[in-house]
TIKOLRO-319156 format. One record per residue: residue in one letter; chain; x, y, z of N, C-alpha, C in turn. Coordinates in steps of 0.001 Angstrom, whole numbers. Layout:
BEGIN
[rec 'A', 'A', [X, Y, Z], [X, Y, Z], [X, Y, Z]]
...
This chain:
BEGIN
[rec 'L', 'A', [-13333, -26705, -20077], [-14056, -25561, -20614], [-14649, -25949, -21961]]
[rec 'R', 'A', [-15935, -25727, -22098], [-16601, -26021, -23366], [-16543, -24756, -24206]]
[rec 'L', 'A', [-15678, -24742, -25166], [-15466, -23554, -25991], [-16767, -23132, -26660]]
[rec 'G', 'A', [-17144, -21874, -26488], [-18356, -21357, -27099], [-19633, -21767, -26379]]
[rec 'M', 'A', [-19510, -22589, -25352], [-20694, -23070, -24650], [-20715, -22576, -23203]]
[rec 'E', 'A', [-19904, -21594, -22901], [-19867, -21053, -21544], [-21219, -20455, -21178]]
[rec 'S', 'A', [-21601, -20617, -19952], [-22827, -19972, -19484], [-22538, -18502, -19197]]
[rec 'K', 'A', [-23601, -17718, -19054], [-23448, -16302, -18715], [-22685, -16161, -17401]]
[rec 'A', 'A', [-22997, -17006, -16422], [-22313, -16938, -15120], [-20823, -17233, -15263]]
[rec 'E', 'A', [-20474, -18195, -16133], [-19054, -18513, -16337], [-18318, -17333, -16971]]
[rec 'R', 'A', [-18962, -16670, -17922], [-18324, -15499, -18545], [-18157, -14380, -17516]]
[rec 'Q', 'A', [-19178, -14180, -16666], [-19086, -13131, -15640], [-17977, -13445, -14641]]
[rec 'R', 'A', [-17803, -14723, -14295], [-16717, -15099, -13373], [-15359, -14769, -13966]]
[rec 'R', 'A', [-15239, -14794, -15276], [-13979, -14459, -15946], [-13814, -12948, -16084]]
[rec 'G', 'A', [-14768, -12178, -15542], [-14650, -10726, -15580], [-15246, -10093, -16826]]
[rec 'L', 'A', [-15990, -10871, -17600], [-16608, -10324, -18801], [-17966, -9724, -18465]]
[rec 'L', 'A', [-18373, -8783, -19282], [-19630, -8065, -19084], [-20330, -8032, -20434]]
[rec 'A', 'A', [-21657, -8210, -20436], [-22400, -8047, -21685], [-22384, -6572, -22058]]
[rec 'L', 'A', [-22298, -6304, -23345], [-22174, -4924, -23825], [-23318, -4042, -23330]]
[rec 'N', 'A', [-24528, -4592, -23238], [-25664, -3776, -22797], [-25592, -3424, -21313]]
[rec 'E', 'A', [-24629, -3973, -20567], [-24457, -3667, -19144], [-23350, -2642, -18881]]
[rec 'V', 'A', [-22673, -2207, -19929], [-21572, -1250, -19767], [-22156, 119, -19394]]
[rec 'P', 'A', [-21625, 750, -18341], [-22127, 2078, -17950], [-21829, 3131, -19016]]
[rec 'A', 'A', [-22715, 4110, -19135], [-22514, 5211, -20080], [-21196, 5918, -19781]]
[rec 'G', 'A', [-20498, 6267, -20835], [-19231, 6981, -20690], [-18022, 6077, -20562]]
[rec 'R', 'A', [-18240, 4772, -20427], [-17106, 3851, -20257], [-16707, 3229, -21593]]
[rec 'Q', 'A', [-15429, 2922, -21700], [-14908, 2234, -22875], [-14690, 766, -22528]]
[rec 'A', 'A', [-14803, -72, -23546], [-14636, -1503, -23341], [-13979, -2122, -24568]]
[rec 'N', 'A', [-13334, -3252, -24337], [-12707, -4021, -25400], [-13580, -5236, -25675]]
[rec 'V', 'A', [-13978, -5433, -26932], [-14808, -6585, -27291], [-13955, -7850, -27221]]
[rec 'V', 'A', [-14427, -8828, -26438], [-13716, -10087, -26271], [-14310, -11166, -27178]]
[rec 'S', 'A', [-15630, -11253, -27205], [-16257, -12301, -28007], [-17702, -11945, -28318]]
[rec 'V', 'A', [-18226, -12609, -29339], [-19629, -12468, -29711], [-20217, -13877, -29692]]
[rec 'F', 'A', [-21188, -14090, -28798], [-21814, -15403, -28670], [-23100, -15413, -29485]]
[rec 'E', 'A', [-22981, -15777, -30736], [-24137, -15776, -31624], [-23877, -16758, -32758]]
[rec 'R', 'A', [-24917, -17480, -33147], [-24787, -18412, -34259], [-25383, -17866, -35540]]
[rec 'D', 'A', [-26199, -16832, -35435], [-26858, -16239, -36592], [-25819, -15500, -37434]]
[rec 'R', 'A', [-25525, -16044, -38600], [-24494, -15478, -39461], [-24811, -14038, -39865]]
[rec 'Q', 'A', [-26085, -13734, -40110], [-26458, -12374, -40510], [-26148, -11369, -39404]]
[rec 'L', 'A', [-26437, -11739, -38147], [-26140, -10828, -37041], [-24639, -10659, -36884]]
[rec 'L', 'A', [-23882, -11747, -37000], [-22422, -11652, -36902], [-21862, -10729, -37985]]
[rec 'E', 'A', [-22365, -10868, -39204], [-21888, -10027, -40298], [-22303, -8570, -40084]]
[rec 'Y', 'A', [-23499, -8366, -39553], [-23980, -7011, -39259], [-23069, -6344, -38217]]
[rec 'L', 'A', [-22806, -7057, -37117], [-21941, -6509, -36066], [-20545, -6231, -36619]]
[rec 'D', 'A', [-20022, -7158, -37412], [-18703, -6988, -38010], [-18679, -5732, -38893]]
[rec 'G', 'A', [-19755, -5509, -39647], [-19847, -4331, -40502], [-19869, -3034, -39718]]
[rec 'L', 'A', [-20379, -3097, -38480], [-20381, -1923, -37601], [-19036, -1725, -36906]]
[rec 'G', 'A', [-18146, -2712, -37042], [-16856, -2639, -36358], [-16889, -3253, -34973]]
[rec 'I', 'A', [-17974, -3986, -34653], [-18106, -4623, -33340], [-17690, -6077, -33488]]
[rec 'K', 'A', [-16428, -6349, -33157], [-15867, -7692, -33293], [-14747, -7841, -32277]]
[rec 'P', 'A', [-14343, -9083, -32000], [-13279, -9274, -31009], [-12053, -8417, -31321]]
[rec 'G', 'A', [-11569, -7736, -30277], [-10404, -6877, -30409], [-10742, -5414, -30637]]
[rec 'S', 'A', [-12012, -5108, -30945], [-12356, -3709, -31205], [-12663, -2967, -29909]]
[rec 'L', 'A', [-12488, -1667, -29965], [-12729, -788, -28824], [-14054, -84, -29048]]
[rec 'V', 'A', [-14918, -112, -28034], [-16215, 562, -28125], [-16388, 1448, -26896]]
[rec 'E', 'A', [-17161, 2501, -27059], [-17509, 3363, -25928], [-19029, 3420, -25822]]
[rec 'M', 'A', [-19552, 3215, -24621], [-20982, 3327, -24392], [-21323, 4806, -24274]]
[rec 'V', 'A', [-22052, 5326, -25248], [-22462, 6728, -25211], [-23687, 6861, -24322]]
[rec 'S', 'A', [-24709, 6013, -24580], [-25917, 6082, -23759], [-26684, 4764, -23815]]
[rec 'R', 'A', [-27404, 4525, -22731], [-28354, 3422, -22660], [-29720, 4084, -22720]]
[rec 'N', 'A', [-30491, 3781, -23754], [-31690, 4535, -24076], [-32965, 3885, -23534]]
[rec 'V', 'A', [-34003, 4692, -23365], [-35259, 4207, -22798], [-35962, 3209, -23708]]
[rec 'D', 'A', [-35647, 3210, -24998], [-36298, 2285, -25933], [-35569, 942, -26042]]
[rec 'Q', 'A', [-34783, 601, -25029], [-34057, -672, -24975], [-32942, -770, -26014]]
[rec 'T', 'A', [-32472, 356, -26528], [-31308, 355, -27409], [-30144, 1009, -26665]]
[rec 'V', 'A', [-28970, 828, -27213], [-27793, 1524, -26700], [-27179, 2296, -27865]]
[rec 'T', 'A', [-26491, 3363, -27543], [-25736, 4104, -28548], [-24270, 3961, -28192]]
[rec 'L', 'A', [-23500, 3458, -29139], [-22071, 3218, -28948], [-21274, 4168, -29822]]
[rec 'R', 'A', [-20028, 4374, -29447], [-19081, 5025, -30341], [-18081, 3951, -30746]]
[rec 'V', 'A', [-18047, 3694, -32052], [-17152, 2680, -32608], [-16389, 3337, -33744]]
[rec 'Q', 'A', [-15078, 3354, -33655], [-14239, 3979, -34682], [-14730, 5405, -34990]]
[rec 'S', 'A', [-14992, 6191, -33947], [-15413, 7597, -34030], [-16806, 7805, -34611]]
[rec 'K', 'A', [-17583, 6722, -34778], [-18944, 6855, -35310], [-19957, 6451, -34248]]
[rec 'A', 'A', [-21085, 7169, -34207], [-22182, 6790, -33310], [-22919, 5613, -33932]]
[rec 'V', 'A', [-23105, 4553, -33149], [-23725, 3331, -33644], [-24861, 2930, -32706]]
[rec 'P', 'A', [-26134, 2947, -33189], [-27232, 2456, -32358], [-27296, 931, -32455]]
[rec 'L', 'A', [-27642, 291, -31345], [-27702, -1172, -31334], [-28817, -1606, -30384]]
[rec 'G', 'A', [-29619, -2557, -30807], [-30681, -3085, -29958], [-30118, -3926, -28830]]
[rec 'S', 'A', [-30860, -4009, -27737], [-30361, -4741, -26574], [-30215, -6236, -26854]]
[rec 'A', 'A', [-31054, -6809, -27724], [-30932, -8238, -28034], [-29575, -8547, -28660]]
[rec 'A', 'A', [-29087, -7646, -29508], [-27760, -7831, -30102], [-26665, -7495, -29088]]
[rec 'A', 'A', [-26868, -6409, -28332], [-25845, -5959, -27384], [-25586, -6990, -26290]]
[rec 'E', 'A', [-26598, -7769, -25901], [-26372, -8733, -24822], [-25626, -9977, -25300]]
[rec 'R', 'A', [-25374, -10083, -26589], [-24600, -11204, -27119], [-23128, -10863, -27314]]
[rec 'V', 'A', [-22792, -9593, -27085], [-21412, -9119, -27230], [-20808, -9019, -25837]]
[rec 'W', 'A', [-19691, -9707, -25607], [-19045, -9729, -24289], [-17757, -8942, -24333]]
[rec 'V', 'A', [-17581, -8117, -23302], [-16480, -7153, -23277], [-15782, -7157, -21915]]
[rec 'T', 'A', [-14609, -6542, -21893], [-13950, -6198, -20630], [-13887, -4670, -20585]]
[rec 'L', 'A', [-14197, -4119, -19416], [-14140, -2660, -19245], [-12699, -2190, -19219]]
[rec 'L', 'A', [-12441, -1061, -19821], [-11129, -445, -19718], [-11105, 391, -18449]]
[rec 'P', 'A', [-9953, 539, -17832], [-9884, 1342, -16615], [-10235, 2802, -16905]]
[rec 'V', 'A', [-10828, 3448, -15924], [-11134, 4877, -16040], [-9859, 5643, -15730]]
[rec 'L', 'A', [-9484, 6506, -16631], [-8280, 7305, -16412], [-8691, 8619, -15772]]
[rec 'E', 'A', [-8128, 8897, -14623], [-8423, 10149, -13922], [-7642, 11272, -14587]]
[rec 'P', 'A', [-8289, 12416, -14816], [-7549, 13547, -15398], [-6482, 14035, -14425]]
[rec 'I', 'A', [-5394, 14494, -14975], [-4308, 15022, -14134], [-4665, 16452, -13751]]
[rec 'S', 'A', [-4733, 16720, -12477], [-5052, 18089, -12036], [-3811, 18956, -12186]]
[rec 'S', 'A', [-4031, 20256, -12230], [-2901, 21170, -12426], [-1894, 21078, -11283]]
[rec 'S', 'A', [-2358, 20708, -10081], [-1423, 20617, -8967], [-543, 19374, -9058]]
[rec 'Q', 'A', [-976, 18384, -9859], [-184, 17169, -9995], [820, 17267, -11150]]
[rec 'Q', 'A', [588, 18204, -12067], [1488, 18336, -13208], [2801, 18925, -12747]]
[rec 'S', 'A', [3877, 18394, -13291], [5185, 18950, -12907], [5381, 20300, -13571]]
[rec 'R', 'A', [5899, 21212, -12807], [6128, 22556, -13325], [7621, 22669, -13667]]
[rec 'S', 'A', [7901, 22804, -14940], [9300, 22952, -15328], [9571, 24420, -15609]]
[rec 'S', 'A', [10678, 24929, -15072], [11034, 26327, -15311], [12500, 26479, -15516]]
């Protein structure tokens, strides 16, 4: 494995997804940022988008941007930056229906 030199296909085989591909309403854990531009890395870090952080895709917008929720804040991000951030999707938790809740009396 060439550290930091993985192809997009290799990352996808490992189950990673580019941030701009995350469906609206889903949460994801940031695994890595594949970028050499120090300014972009510092910008993403300042937004709280770094390995280990939790992000939620609020919307994928018609102007090629995405809106994320990071640390309870809405964060707009361009697709060029979002496609350099690789994440794993968190499982969707199904709400517990009232018939499934235990009734204690």
